[in-house]
C-alpha positions in Angstrom: 0.0 0.0 0.0 1.0 3.5 -0.6 0.7 4.3 3.1 3.4 1.8 3.9 5.6 3.1 1.2 5.6 6.6 2.8 6.1 5.2 6.2 9.3 3.6 5.2 11.1 7.0 4.5 12.6 8.4 7.8 12.7 12.1 8.6 15.7 13.9 7.0 16.7 15.6 10.2 16.8 14.3 13.7 15.2 16.1 16.6 17.5 18.6 18.4 18.5 17.8 21.9 16.2 19.2 24.5 17.4 22.0 26.8 18.0 21.4 30.4 15.5 22.6 32.9 15.9 23.1 36.6 15.0 20.0 38.5 12.9 21.9 40.9 10.5 23.0 38.2 7.5 20.7 37.6 6.9 19.5 34.1 4.5 21.6 32.2 1.9 20.3 29.8 2.7 19.8 26.2 1.1 22.3 23.9 -1.9 21.0 21.9 -1.9 21.5 18.2 -5.1 22.5 16.4 -7.0 19.6 14.9 -7.8 19.4 11.2 -11.4 19.4 10.4 -12.9 16.0 9.4 -13.8 15.7 5.8 -15.5 12.9 4.0 -13.4 10.9 1.6 -13.7 7.7 -0.5 -10.8 6.3 1.6 -12.8 6.1 4.7 -13.5 2.4 4.2 -9.8 1.7 3.8 -8.5 3.8 6.7 -11.4 3.0 9.1 -10.9 6.5 10.7 -7.4 5.8 12.0 -4.0 7.4 11.2 -1.8 4.9 13.0 -0.4 3.6 9.7 0.7 7.1 8.5 4.2 8.3 9.1 5.0 11.1 11.5 5.7 13.5 8.8 2.3 13.0 7.2 0.5 13.5 10.6 2.2 16.8 11.3 2.9 18.8 8.1 5.5 21.5 8.3 4.5 25.2 8.8 6.3 26.3 5.7 6.2 24.2 2.5 7.3 25.1 -1.0 4.5 23.0 -2.5 1.9 25.1 -0.7 3.5 28.4 -1.8 3.5 27.1 -5.4 -0.2 26.1 -5.2 -1.1 29.5 -3.6 0.8 31.4 -6.2 -0.7 29.9 -9.3 -4.4 29.3 -9.0 -6.4 27.9 -11.9 -9.9 28.8 -12.8 -12.7 26.2 -12.6 -10.3 23.8 -11.0 -10.3 22.8 -7.3 -7.4 24.2 -5.4 -4.7 21.5 -4.9 -4.6 22.2 -1.2 -8.3 21.5 -1.0 -7.9 18.2 -2.9 -5.0 17.3 -0.6 -7.0 18.2 2.5 -9.9 16.1 1.2 -7.5 13.1 0.8 -5.7 13.6 4.1 -8.6 14.9 6.2 -9.6 11.5 7.6 -6.0 10.7 8.4 -5.3 14.0 10.1 -8.6 13.9 12.0 -7.8 10.5 13.3 -4.3 11.6 14.3 -5.5 14.8 16.0 -8.1 12.9 17.9 -5.5 10.5 19.4 -2.7 11.4 21.9 -0.1 13.3 19.9 2.6 12.1 22.2 1.9 8.4 22.0 3.6 8.0 18.7 6.9 9.6 19.9 7.1 7.7 23.1 9.0 4.9 21.6 11.6 7.3 20.0 12.4 9.5 23.0 16.2 10.0 23.5 17.1 11.4 27.0 20.7 11.9 26.1 22.6 13.1 29.2 19.5 14.7 30.9 17.7 13.2 33.8 14.1 12.4 33.6 13.2 15.6 35.6 15.4 17.8 33.4 14.0 16.2 30.3 10.5 16.9 31.5 11.3 20.6 32.4 12.9 21.2 29.0 10.8 23.1 26.4 9.4 20.9 23.5 11.4 20.8 20.4 9.8 21.5 17.1 9.1 18.5 14.9 11.3 18.1 11.9 9.7 18.8 8.6 8.2 15.6 7.0 7.9 14.8 3.4 4.4 14.6 2.1 3.3 12.8 -1.1 2.7 14.9 -4.1 -0.6 15.4 -5.9 0.7 13.6 -8.9 1.3 10.5 -6.8 -2.2 10.7 -5.4 -3.6 11.1 -8.9 -1.6 8.2 -10.1 -3.0 5.9 -7.3 -6.5 7.2 -7.6 -7.5 4.5 -10.1 -6.2 1.8 -7.8 -8.2 3.2 -4.9 -11.3 3.3 -7.0 -10.8 -0.3 -8.2 -10.2 -1.3 -4.6 -13.3 0.5 -3.6 -15.3 -1.3 -6.3 -13.8 -4.6 -5.2 -14.8 -3.9 -1.6 -18.3 -3.0 -2.7 -18.5 -6.2 -4.8 -17.3 -8.1 -1.8 -20.0 -6.5 0.3 -22.6 -7.6 -2.2 -21.2 -11.1 -2.3 -21.1 -11.2 1.5 -24.7 -10.0 1.6 -25.7 -12.8 -0.8 -23.7 -15.3 1.3 -25.4 -13.9 4.4 -28.8 -14.3 2.8 -27.9 -17.9 1.6 -26.7 -18.8 5.1 -29.8 -17.3 6.6 -32.0 -19.4 4.3 -29.8 -22.4 4.9 -30.2 -22.0 8.6 -33.9 -21.8 8.2 -33.9 -24.9 6.0 -31.8 -26.7 8.6 -34.3 -25.8 11.3 -37.1 -27.2 9.1 -35.1 -30.4 8.4 -34.3 -30.7 12.0 -38.0 -30.4 12.8 -38.9 -33.0 10.2 -36.2 -35.4 11.5 -37.6 -35.1 14.9 -41.0 -35.8 13.6 -39.7 -38.8 11.7 -37.9 -40.1 14.8 -41.2 -39.9 16.7 -43.0 -41.7 14.0 -40.2 -44.3 13.8 -40.5 -44.9 17.5 -44.2 -45.3 17.2 -43.8 -47.7 14.3 -41.2 -49.8 16.2 -43.6 -50.0 19.1 -46.4 -51.2 16.8 -44.1 -53.6 15.1 -43.0 -55.2 18.3 -46.6 -55.5 19.4 -47.5 -57.0 16.0 -44.6 -59.5 16.2 -45.8 -60.6 19.6 -49.3 -61.1 18.4 -48.1 -62.8 15.2 -45.9 -65.2 17.3 -49.0 -66.3 19.1 -51.4 -66.4 16.1 -49.1 -67.7 13.4 -49.1 -71.4 14.4 -52.9 -71.4 14.7 -53.4 -69.6 11.3 -50.9 -71.9 9.5 -52.6 -74.9 10.9 -56.0 -73.9 9.7 -55.2 -72.3 6.3 -54.6 -74.0 2.9 -53.0 -72.1 0.2 -55.0 -71.5 -3.1 -52.3 -73.2 -5.1 -52.8 -76.5 -3.1 -56.5 -76.3 -3.7 -56.0 -75.8 -7.4 -53.4 -78.5 -7.6 -55.7 -81.1 -5.9 -58.8 -80.1 -7.9 -57.4 -79.6 -11.4 -53.7 -80.4 -11.4 -52.1 -83.5 -13.0 -51.4 -86.4 -10.7 -47.6 -86.3 -10.1 -45.2 -85.9 -7.3 -46.3 -82.3 -6.7 -49.9 -83.6 -6.4 -48.9 -86.1 -3.8 -47.2 -83.3 -1.8 -50.3 -81.2 -2.0 -52.3 -84.2 -0.8 -50.0 -84.7 2.2 -50.5 -81.0 3.1 -54.2 -81.4 2.9 -54.1 -84.5 5.1 -52.0 -82.6 7.7 -54.4 -79.6 7.7 -57.4 -81.9 7.9 -56.2 -83.6 11.0 -55.6 -80.3 12.7 -59.0 -78.9 11.8 -60.8 -82.1 12.9 -59.1 -81.9 16.3 -60.0 -78.2 16.8 -63.5 -78.3 15.2 -65.3 -78.8 18.6 -63.5 -75.9 20.4 -62.8 -73.4 17.6 -65.5 -71.7 15.5 -63.1 -70.9 12.7 -62.1 -74.6 12.5 -65.7 -75.6 12.5 -66.4 -73.2 9.6 -63.5 -74.6 7.6 -64.4 -78.3 8.1 -67.0 -78.5 5.4 -64.6 -76.9 2.9 -61.9 -79.3 3.8 -64.2 -82.3 3.6 -65.3 -81.2 0.1 -61.6 -81.0 -1.0 -60.9 -84.4 0.5 -63.8 -85.9 -1.4 -62.4 -84.4 -4.6 -59.0 -85.9 -3.9 -60.6 -89.3 -3.2 -62.5 -89.1 -6.5 -59.5 -88.3 -8.5 -57.5 -91.1 -6.8 -60.2 -93.6 -7.6 -60.2 -92.7 -11.2 -56.5 -92.9 -11.5 -56.1 -96.3 -9.8 -59.0 -97.8 -11.9 -57.3 -96.5 -15.1 -54.0 -98.2 -14.1 -55.8 -101.5 -13.2 -57.4 -101.4 -16.7 -53.9 -100.9 -18.2 -52.8 -104.3 -16.7 -55.3 -106.1 -19.0 -53.9 -104.5 -22.2 -52.1 -107.1 -24.5 -48.4 -107.3 -23.8 -48.6 -105.2 -20.6 -45.6 -105.2 -18.4 -47.1 -105.7 -14.9 -43.9 -105.0 -12.9 -43.2 -101.8 -14.9 -46.7 -100.5 -14.3 -46.5 -101.5 -10.6 -43.3 -99.6 -10.0 -44.0 -96.5 -12.1 -47.8 -96.0 -11.8 -48.8 -97.7 -8.6 -45.9 -97.6 -6.1 -45.0 -94.1 -7.1 -48.5 -92.9 -6.0 -49.2 -95.3 -3.2 -49.8 -92.5 -0.8 -52.8 -91.4 -2.8 -54.4 -94.9 -2.5 -53.6 -95.0 1.2 -55.3 -91.6 1.5 -58.4 -93.0 -0.3 -58.3 -96.1 1.9 -58.3 -94.1 5.1 -61.2 -91.8 4.2 -63.2 -94.3 2.2 -62.5 -97.8 3.5 -65.3 -99.5 1.5 -64.1 -97.9 -1.7 -60.6 -99.0 -0.9 -61.7 -102.6 -0.5 -63.6 -102.5 -3.8 -60.5 -101.2 -5.6 -58.3 -103.8 -3.9 -60.7 -106.5 -5.0 -60.6 -105.2 -8.6 -56.8 -105.3 -8.5 -56.8 -108.9 -7.1 -59.1 -110.1 -9.8 -57.1 -108.4 -12.5 -53.7 -109.8 -11.4 -55.2 -113.2 -10.8 -56.3 -113.3 -14.5 -53.0 -111.7 -15.6 -50.8 -114.4 -14.0 -53.0 -117.3 -14.9 -53.3 -116.2 -18.5 -49.5 -115.6 -19.0 -48.4 -118.7 -17.1 -50.9 -120.8 -19.1 -49.2 -119.6 -22.3 -45.8 -120.3 -20.8 -46.8 -123.8 -19.7 -48.0 -124.5 -23.3 -44.6 -123.4 -24.6 -42.7 -125.6 -22.2 -44.9 -128.6 -23.2 -43.5 -128.2 -26.7 -39.9 -129.0 -25.5 -38.5 -132.4 -26.3 -38.3 -134.4 -23.1 -36.7 -137.8 -22.7 -39.4 -140.4 -21.7 -38.0 -142.8 -19.1 -40.8 -145.2 -18.2 -41.1 -148.5 -16.4 -39.3 -150.3 -19.2 -36.0 -148.7 -17.9 -35.9 -150.0 -14.4 -32.6 -151.2 -13.0 -33.0 -155.0 -13.6 -34.9 -154.7 -16.9 -33.5 -156.8 -19.7 -32.2 -154.7 -22.7 -34.1 -156.8 -25.1 -37.5 -155.7 -23.6 -36.8 -152.0 -23.9 -38.8 -150.1 -26.5 -37.4 -147.5 -28.8 -36.5 -144.3 -27.1 -38.7 -141.3 -28.1 -39.2 -137.9 -26.7 -42.5 -136.2 -25.7 -43.7 -133.6 -28.2 -41.9 -135.4 -31.1 -42.3 -138.6 -33.0 -38.7 -138.7 -34.1 -36.2 -140.9 -32.5 -34.1 -139.1 -29.9 -30.4 -139.3 -29.1 -29.6 -142.2 -26.8 -29.5 -141.5 -23.1 -28.5 -143.2 -19.9 -31.3 -143.2 -17.3 -28.9 -144.4 -14.6 -26.0 -142.0 -15.1 -26.0 -138.4 -13.8 -23.5 -137.0 -16.3 -23.9 -133.2 -16.8 -27.4 -133.1 -15.4 -25.7 -131.9 -12.2 -25.1 -128.5 -13.9 -28.8 -127.7 -13.6 -28.3 -127.2 -9.9 -25.3 -124.9 -10.4 -27.1 -122.4 -12.6 -28.1 -118.9 -11.2 -31.6 -117.7 -10.6 -31.1 -114.4 -12.6 -33.4 -115.2 -15.5 -35.8 -118.0 -16.5 -36.1 -119.6 -19.9 -38.3 -117.4 -22.2 -41.3 -119.0 -24.0 -39.9 -118.1 -27.4 -36.7 -120.0 -26.7 -38.6 -122.9 -25.3 -40.7 -123.2 -28.5 -37.7 -122.9 -30.8 -35.4 -125.3 -28.9 -35.2 -128.6 -30.8 -32.7 -130.4 -28.4 -33.9 -133.1 -26.0 -34.0 -132.4 -22.2 -34.8 -134.3 -19.1 -37.8 -133.5 -16.9 -35.9 -131.1 -14.6 -35.5 -128.6 -17.5 -39.1 -127.5 -17.8 -39.6 -127.9 -14.1 -36.9 -125.4 -13.3 -38.0 -123.0 -16.0 -41.6 -122.8 -14.9 -40.9 -122.6 -11.2 -38.1 -120.1 -11.6 -40.4 -117.8 -13.6 -43.1 -118.3 -11.0 -40.8 -117.5 -8.1 -39.6 -114.3 -9.8 -43.1 -113.1 -10.5 -44.4 -114.1 -7.1 -41.5 -112.3 -5.4 -42.1 -109.1 -7.3 -45.8 -109.3 -6.6 -45.4 -109.9 -2.9 -42.9 -107.0 -2.6 -45.5 -104.8 -4.4 -48.3 -105.9 -2.1 -46.4 -105.3 1.1 -45.5 -101.8 -0.2 -48.7 -100.7 -1.8 -50.9 -102.1 1.0 -48.4 -101.3 3.7 -51.0 -100.0 6.1 -52.8 -103.4 6.1 -51.9 -106.3 8.3 -49.5 -109.1 7.4 -52.3 -111.7 7.2 -54.3 -109.4 5.0 -51.4 -109.0 2.6 -50.8 -112.8 2.6 -54.5 -113.4 1.9 -54.4 -111.1 -1.2 -51.2 -112.8 -2.4 -52.8 -116.3 -2.1 -56.0 -115.2 -3.9 -53.9 -113.8 -6.8 -51.6 -116.8 -7.2 -53.8 -119.7 -6.2 -54.8 -120.6 -9.8 -51.2 -120.1 -11.0 -49.9 -122.4 -8.2 -52.4 -125.0 -9.2 -51.2 -124.7 -12.7 -47.5 -125.2 -11.6 -48.4 -128.3 -9.6 -50.3 -129.7 -12.5 -47.2 -129.3 -14.7 -45.1 -131.0 -12.1 -47.5 -133.9 -11.8 -47.6 -134.1 -15.6 -43.8 -134.4 -15.7 -43.3 -136.9 -13.0 -46.3 -139.3 -13.2 -45.2 -141.5 -16.2 -41.5 -141.4 -15.4 -39.2 -143.7 -13.4 -36.3 -141.2 -13.7 -35.2 -141.2 -10.1 -32.3 -138.9 -10.8 -34.6 -136.4 -12.5 -37.0 -136.5 -9.6 -34.2 -136.0 -7.1 -32.8 -133.1 -9.1 -36.3 -131.6 -9.1 -36.4 -132.0 -5.3 -33.0 -130.2 -4.9 -34.2 -127.4 -7.2 -37.3 -127.0 -5.1 -35.2 -126.8 -2.0 -33.0 -124.1 -3.6 -36.2 -122.2 -4.5 -37.2 -122.4 -0.8 -33.9 -121.0 0.3 -34.1 -118.2 -2.3 -37.6 -117.3 -1.2 -36.4 -117.1 2.4 -33.6 -114.8 1.3 -36.1 -112.6 -0.7 -38.4 -112.7 2.4 -41.4 -114.1 0.6 -43.0 -116.4 3.1 -46.4 -116.5 1.3 -45.0 -119.0 -1.3 -44.0 -121.5 1.3 -47.3 -123.4 0.8 -46.6 -123.9 -2.9 -43.0 -125.2 -2.2 -44.3 -127.6 0.4 -47.0 -128.8 -2.0 -44.4 -129.4 -4.7 -42.3 -131.4 -2.2 -45.4 -133.5 -1.4 -45.6 -134.4 -5.1 -41.9 -135.1 -5.7 -40.9 -137.2 -2.6 -43.7 -139.8 -2.9 -43.0 -140.2 -6.6 -39.3 -140.6 -5.9 -40.0 -143.4 -3.4 -42.3 -145.1 -5.8 -39.6 -145.1 -8.5 -37.0 -146.4 -6.0 -39.4 -149.1 -5.0 -39.8 -149.9 -8.7 -36.0 -150.4 -9.0 -36.0 -152.5 -5.9 -38.9 -154.6 -7.2 -37.1 -155.2 -10.5 -34.0 -156.4 -8.6 -36.1 -158.7 -6.5 -37.8 -160.1 -9.6 -34.4 -160.7 -11.2 -33.2 -162.4 -8.0 -36.2 -164.6 -7.8 -35.7 -165.6 -11.4 -32.3 -167.0 -10.7 -31.9 -170.7 -10.0 -29.1 -170.4 -7.6 -27.4 -173.5 -9.0 -24.2 -173.7 -11.0 -25.8 -175.2 -14.0 -27.7 -172.6 -16.0 -29.2 -169.3 -15.1 -32.1 -167.2 -16.2 -29.7 -164.3 -16.7 -26.4 -164.4 -18.5 -23.4 -163.9 -16.2 -21.4 -162.1 -18.8 -21.9 -159.2 -21.0 -20.6 -161.2 -23.9 -21.9 -164.5 -25.3 -18.4 -165.8 -25.9 -17.7 -165.8 -22.1 -20.7 -167.2 -20.4 -18.8 -168.0 -17.2 -16.8 -164.7 -16.8 -16.2 -163.3 -13.4 -16.3 -159.7 -14.7 -18.7 -157.2 -13.1 -22.3 -157.7 -14.2 -24.2 -155.2 -16.3 -26.7 -154.5 -13.4 -23.7 -153.8 -11.2 -22.6 -151.1 -13.6 -26.2 -149.6 -13.5 -26.3 -149.8 -9.8 -22.9 -148.1 -9.3 -23.7 -145.2 -11.7 -27.2 -144.8 -10.2 -25.8 -144.8 -6.6 -23.1 -142.4 -7.6 -25.8 -140.0 -8.9 -27.9 -140.3 -5.8 -24.9 -139.7 -3.6 -23.8 -136.7 -5.6 -27.2 -135.1 -5.3 -27.4 -135.9 -1.6 -24.0 -134.7 -0.4 -25.6 -132.2 2.0 -28.7 -134.3 2.8 -29.6 -135.4 6.3 -30.6 -138.8 7.6 -34.2 -137.7 7.8 -34.7 -137.7 4.1 -36.3 -140.6 2.2 -33.2 -141.0 0.1 -31.3 -142.7 2.9 -33.9 -145.4 3.5 -34.7 -145.9 -0.2 -31.0 -146.3 -1.1 -30.5 -148.7 1.8 -33.3 -150.9 0.5 -31.9 -150.8 -3.1 -28.4 -151.7 -1.8 -29.8 -154.7 0.1 -31.7 -156.0 -2.9 -28.6 -155.5 -5.1 -26.4 -157.5 -2.7 -29.0 -160.2 -2.6 -29.1 -160.3 -6.3 -25.2 -160.6 -6.5 -25.1 -163.3 -3.8 -27.6 -165.5 -5.6 -26.0 -164.8 -9.0 -22.6 -165.8 -7.6 -23.9 -169.3 -6.8 -24.0 -169.9 -10.6 -20.3 -170.6 -10.2 -19.4 -174.1 -9.1 -16.1 -173.1 -7.5 -16.1 -171.0 -4.4 -13.0 -169.1 -5.5 -14.7 -167.9 -8.6 -17.7 -166.9 -6.5 -15.6 -164.8 -4.2 -13.7 -163.4 -7.1 -16.9 -162.5 -8.9 -18.3 -160.7 -5.8 -15.0 -158.9 -5.1 -14.9 -157.6 -8.7 -18.5 -156.3 -8.5 -18.1 -154.7 -5.1 -14.8 -153.2 -6.1 -16.4 -151.6 -9.2 -19.1 -150.0 -7.1 -16.5 -148.7 -4.7 -14.4 -147.3 -7.5 -17.3 -145.5 -9.2 -18.6 -143.8 -5.9 -15.1 -143.1 -4.7 -15.3 -139.3 -5.5 -18.7 -138.7 -3.9 -18.9 -136.7 -0.7 -21.3 -136.6 2.3 -22.2 -138.6 5.3 -24.2 -141.2 3.3 -21.4 -141.5 0.7 -18.8 -142.2 3.3 -21.0 -145.0 4.8 -21.5 -146.6 1.4 -17.8 -146.3 0.4 -16.7 -147.9 3.6 -19.3 -150.7 3.2 -18.4 -151.6 -0.3 -14.7 -151.4 0.4 -15.2 -153.8 3.3 -17.1 -156.1 1.0 -14.5 -156.0 -1.7 -11.8 -156.8 0.9 -13.8 -159.5 2.4 -14.3 -161.5 -0.8 -11.0 -160.4 -2.4 -8.8 -161.7 0.4 -10.1 -165.2 0.3 
């Protein structure tokens, strides 16, 4: 600023040293200078009525100035006097300087010199040195700056006024917002209180409301939706709500009002379930229907729907159950009748009474097979051979009817027996598993009764086939194989947990064992007849002692011995795990006694005792050799017995 610029120039001359005054004189007051009249100026805003920033020379102008003389000497017309202009500029500064203490500014620059304070106070005041004052040209030069500064200050005032107005408005807005926030806080507190109260009420009422209400989607699903897994879930939800409403209907008016609606919805569900189950039962009668596939996909999958129907409409459930029983009874009887007809077309070896053990070869008729008039391949009715493999097969799949009809090879009776009973066991196991699952809410005896009603005609058909196979035959090995197959079926049914078929298995055993004993008795009877036909004398015999006409007196084993040994080996191989309580043990014991009686009487045809013993030893040794590889308790007894016999007659 220009004020600072002038204040930086010191006075050209220093103040003269004050004169000494007597110390006894009191200091007199300093003379006051006349004040300069205040004048208004545009610099009043800048100076703020104070002259503190002006230098000392500016505050006290000198008495005689060359500039003043020049201004007074050359006045100009129509132009303000320079002194007046200068006064106008300096008036505020001088007025402020005169109004303040004139001695305050010099207090900091007092130099006492060698005078004491009293002497300095008594000394007369020294005149101020002349100070330099700025020229008019300098003031004129800075006038534009002052005007710009004034305009800037005015603009700042306007800006400050607008800021003040904005802040005032903002303060009012803040007050309004604060009031609104306070209102919102009050409302929020009220809403929180209501929410807590509603939560408490909802906590008490929600279980009751949920227990009594059924969503519209569930109602639409049960009434019009397709029967699928989602329909079953909707039915379970209806059942749950129904139980709750029934339990609260007597003590709750709302539950009593809902009960008729729930009953109507249950009746609709029962109606749709009835129609669905009846449709699936009709599908079982379609040609070529796969019962097990329909049972698993269409019945078992929606068994909950039938159980729902059975609980709410027991009479209707019994009628539907009866319809299912009649349908499946027809289904199994029809299909197994066709299967039996296919098995009857198989070529079966006929082993009749002409092939008993002691029957003469010359009396045998030509071997034929059932179902064919052509001559079959020769077979040995007394040798087990590969027939044992029938017992080693798995129960995974039965013989199909198509293969049975197309098979041209000859089989023994155990082949159709196994095929029919294996298929029957598989179907019965699947049906029993379905009944226990679909009618799971019914008792064990009720399920067994349904199973028996369904399979009773089919079981009778199977027993008729078994009787048809075993009645004309004397194939003891085939009968015993059928017995072992039936025992395996019984064990498999126990493993599959199908006790309802136990009656059929026992009935089949009642057909097989008596027939086996009859056949064994026929073999024994043939041996007894052969024995009675022998003369028991060395000369001549009803039967030839040799297998060759060139050696009528040979001590080689007899042909009946070969048959007996092979037959016994087959019986022992099929009875390796049999107990003493089976008819096999007694029947084979009778056959052995009759065979030994036959050999003993036949040996008497030899005149020499040595040949007799040798003949018996050879026959017993052959039997022991053939049965040597058999196992089991009964086999060990027979092996020991024939070894003892061979040693007894061979050692003589």
